[in-house]
C-alpha positions, -999 to 999 in steps of 0.1 A, spaced: -127 -62 -60 -123 -98 -74 -144 -112 -101 -149 -147 -112 -133 -159 -144 -166 -164 -162 -174 -128 -155 -141 -113 -166 -147 -135 -198 -180 -122 -202 -168 -85 -200 -140 -91 -221 -162 -105 -248 -190 -79 -246 -173 -49 -231 -182 -28 -199 -215 -13 -192 -215 26 -194 -216 27 -155 -189 2 -152 -167 23 -177 -174 57 -160 -161 39 -126 -131 26 -143 -124 62 -158 -128 77 -124 -104 53 -109 -79 61 -135 -81 96 -133 -76 95 -92 -45 72 -101 -31 95 -124 -36 124 -102 -20 105 -72 11 97 -93 14 131 -105 13 145 -69 38 119 -60 61 128 -87 57 167 -77 69 158 -42 98 139 -51 107 166 -75 108 191 -47 126 168 -23 156 160 -48 157 193 -68 195 200 -70 195 236 -60 176 232 -27 197 209 -8 202 215 28 235 231 34 256 225 68 257 252 93 285 278 94 313 267 115 300 231 120 325 210 139 330 185 111 339 213 84 373 226 75 378 262 82 415 266 69 425 258 34 448 228 29 483 237 22 511 212 8 545 217 18 570 221 -10 592 193 1 562 169 -3 565 174 -43 
């Protein structure tokens, strides 16, 4: 909602009415709940212990350990 500068100056000098203050409080609570939910979703998505692991025997994984020849030292 966009208010004129004179209305913004009036509310700054005199404060909000009770109804306006309740509306501001409701919006602030809704915003806080949305941020909390978003942080919880990101927390679940990026939690270290729950990453997707590649399937066993995937073509791009190595199946044998790497060995170095003794002559390569």
